[in-house]
C-alpha positions in Angstrom: -4.8 5.3 -4.0 -6.5 4.3 -0.7 -5.6 3.1 2.7 -6.6 0.3 5.1 -6.0 1.5 8.7 -8.9 1.7 11.2 -7.4 1.6 14.7 -4.2 3.5 15.4 -4.7 3.1 19.2 -3.7 -0.6 18.9 -0.1 0.4 18.4 0.1 2.2 21.7 -1.5 -0.7 23.7 1.2 -3.1 24.8 4.0 -1.0 23.3 7.3 -2.6 24.0 5.9 -6.1 24.3 7.4 -8.5 21.8 5.2 -11.5 22.6 4.4 -13.4 19.4 6.2 -10.8 17.3 8.2 -13.4 15.4 5.2 -15.4 14.3 3.2 -12.3 13.5 6.1 -10.9 11.3 6.5 -14.2 9.5 2.8 -14.7 8.9 2.3 -11.1 7.7 5.2 -11.1 5.3 4.2 -14.4 3.9 0.7 -13.0 3.2 2.3 -9.9 1.7 4.3 -12.1 -0.7 1.2 -14.1 -1.6 -0.8 -10.9 -2.2 2.0 -9.6 -4.5 1.8 -12.9 -6.4 -2.0 -12.4 -7.0 -1.4 -8.8 -7.9 1.2 -9.8 -10.5 -1.2 -12.3 -12.0 -3.9 -9.7 -12.2 -1.6 -7.1 -13.7 -0.5 -9.5 -16.4 -4.0 -10.7 -17.3 -5.5 -7.2 -17.3 -2.9 -5.4 -19.4 -5.4 -4.9 -22.2 -8.3 -3.7 -20.1 -10.1 -0.4 -20.8 -10.0 2.5 -18.4 -13.6 1.9 -17.4 -13.0 -1.8 -16.6 -9.9 -0.9 -14.6 -12.0 1.6 -12.5 -14.6 -1.1 -11.9 -11.9 -3.4 -10.6 -10.6 -0.6 -8.4 -14.0 -0.3 -6.8 -14.1 -4.1 -6.4 -10.7 -4.0 -4.6 -12.1 -1.4 -2.2 -15.1 -3.7 -1.5 -12.6 -6.5 -0.7 -10.9 -4.3 1.9 -14.2 -3.4 3.5 -15.1 -7.1 3.5 -11.9 -8.0 5.2 -12.5 -5.5 8.0 -15.8 -7.2 8.7 -14.8 -10.8 8.2 -11.6 -10.6 10.3 -13.9 -10.9 13.4 -15.8 -13.8 12.0 -13.8 -16.0 9.7 -10.1 -16.3 9.1 -10.5 -18.3 6.0 -12.9 -15.8 4.4 -10.5 -13.0 5.3 -7.6 -14.7 3.7 -9.7 -15.4 0.6 -10.6 -11.8 0.4 -7.0 -10.7 0.8 -6.0 -12.9 -2.2 -9.0 -11.6 -4.2 -8.0 -8.1 -3.3 -4.5 -8.6 -4.6 -5.8 -10.0 -7.9 -8.4 -7.3 -8.6 -6.1 -4.4 -7.6 -3.7 -5.9 -10.1 -6.4 -5.8 -12.8 -7.1 -2.2 -11.8 -3.6 -0.9 -12.2 -2.7 -3.2 -15.1 -3.4 -0.7 -17.9 -1.2 1.9 -16.3 1.7 -0.5 -15.7 1.3 -1.8 -19.3 1.5 1.7 -20.7 4.8 2.4 -19.0 6.1 -1.1 -19.8 5.4 -0.5 -23.5 6.4 3.1 -23.7 9.1 3.6 -21.1 10.1 0.1 -19.9 13.2 1.4 -18.0 10.9 3.6 -15.9 9.1 0.4 -14.5 12.4 -1.1 -13.5 13.6 2.2 -12.0 10.4 2.5 -10.0 10.6 -1.1 -8.9 14.2 -0.7 -7.7 13.5 2.6 -5.9 10.4 1.1 -4.2 12.4 -1.9 -2.9 15.1 0.4 -1.4 12.6 2.9 -0.1 10.4 0.3 1.6 13.5 -1.5 3.0 14.8 1.7 4.6 11.4 2.8 6.0 10.5 -0.6 7.1 13.8 -1.2 8.9 13.5 2.1 10.7 9.9 1.5 11.8 10.7 -2.1 13.0 13.8 -1.2 14.9 13.0 2.2 16.5 12.0 2.3 20.1 10.0 5.5 19.7 6.2 5.2 19.6 5.1 6.0 16.0 1.4 5.9 16.7 1.3 9.8 16.5 3.1 9.6 13.2 0.5 7.1 11.9 -2.3 9.5 12.8 -0.6 12.5 11.2 0.1 10.6 8.0 -3.4 9.3 7.8 -4.8 12.9 7.9 -2.0 14.0 5.5 -3.2 11.3 3.1 -6.7 12.7 3.1 -5.3 16.1 2.3 -3.2 14.6 -0.5 -6.4 13.1 -2.0 -8.0 16.5 -2.0 -4.9 18.0 -3.6 -5.0 15.3 -6.3 -8.6 16.3 -7.0 -7.6 19.9 -7.3 -4.9 18.9 -9.8 -7.6 17.3 -12.0 -9.3 20.7 -12.5 -6.5 23.2 -11.9 -3.2 23.3 -13.8 -0.4 23.9 -11.2 3.3 24.1 -12.5 5.1 20.9 -11.4 1.9 19.9 -9.6 2.3 16.2 -10.4 5.9 16.2 -9.1 4.9 17.8 -5.9 2.0 15.3 -5.6 4.3 12.4 -6.1 6.9 13.6 -3.6 4.3 14.3 -0.9 2.9 10.9 -1.6 6.2 9.3 -1.0 6.7 11.2 2.3 3.3 10.1 3.5 3.5 6.5 2.6 7.1 6.4 3.9 5.7 7.4 7.2 2.9 4.9 7.0 5.4 2.2 6.1 7.4 3.0 9.3 4.2 2.9 11.3 3.0 -0.5 9.9 6.3 -2.2 10.4 6.4 -1.0 14.0 2.9 -2.6 14.4 4.6 -5.8 13.3 7.2 -5.5 16.1 4.9 -4.6 19.0 2.6 -7.5 18.1 -1.2 -7.6 18.1 -1.9 -11.3 17.8 -1.6 -13.5 14.8 -5.3 -12.8 13.8 -4.2 -9.3 12.8 -1.8 -10.6 10.1 -4.2 -10.4 7.1 -5.1 -6.7 7.8 -1.4 -5.8 8.4 -0.5 -7.6 5.2 -3.1 -5.6 3.3 -1.8 -2.3 4.8 1.9 -3.1 4.0 1.0 -4.2 0.5 -0.9 -0.9 -0.1 2.1 1.0 1.2 4.3 -0.8 -1.3 1.9 -0.4 -4.2 1.3 3.3 -3.6 5.1 3.9 -3.3 5.6 2.1 -6.5 3.0 4.2 -8.3 4.4 7.5 -6.9 7.9 6.5 -8.2 6.3 5.5 -11.5 4.7 9.0 -11.7 7.9 10.7 -10.7 10.2 8.9 -13.1 7.7 8.7 -15.9 7.0 12.4 -15.7 10.6 13.1 -16.5 10.3 11.1 -19.8 7.3 13.1 -21.1 
């Protein structure tokens, strides 16, 4: 679980201006769909990977995100290539987890997928349509995400009753807020050059929400 947001102040600048919003929305969502496609390919090809290999690909996906934040100022083509590579390697990274649930509790995967679609649709619609400035929400959720990571580390070493359920619910609240914030960034518009980074952020929202639903529904089956 990680995030890809570096400048929350961009949302406040030009708030209420819809110049270029349509083209930014279309370009970003097309890139999200393409990234999902690369992710699906990686998740299929990596279903038999070991935990060690999956972790290595997770680190590689993090390197892709860092590379995107650097290349976006220099080369659009390289940024797009890194976005596609990111989708593929993060698919490889989560492939063993998805394969486990698909083999053991296949219904959980479908439930998590359906819940993710409805959840993202609701949060995205609110974020895109609201007139309230959500930049403060974005900052709060970012720090809440850091706190959640710390809580997740605590759960590794300390057994807390229903800790995984609390962790998953908190994760859904946080990424629900981040989804609203990211979709508002689509509406206010930041220029078409911001589409790859926005696509990466929205894709990560969707992926993390899916994983939290997987954890929530899967925990009930164990």
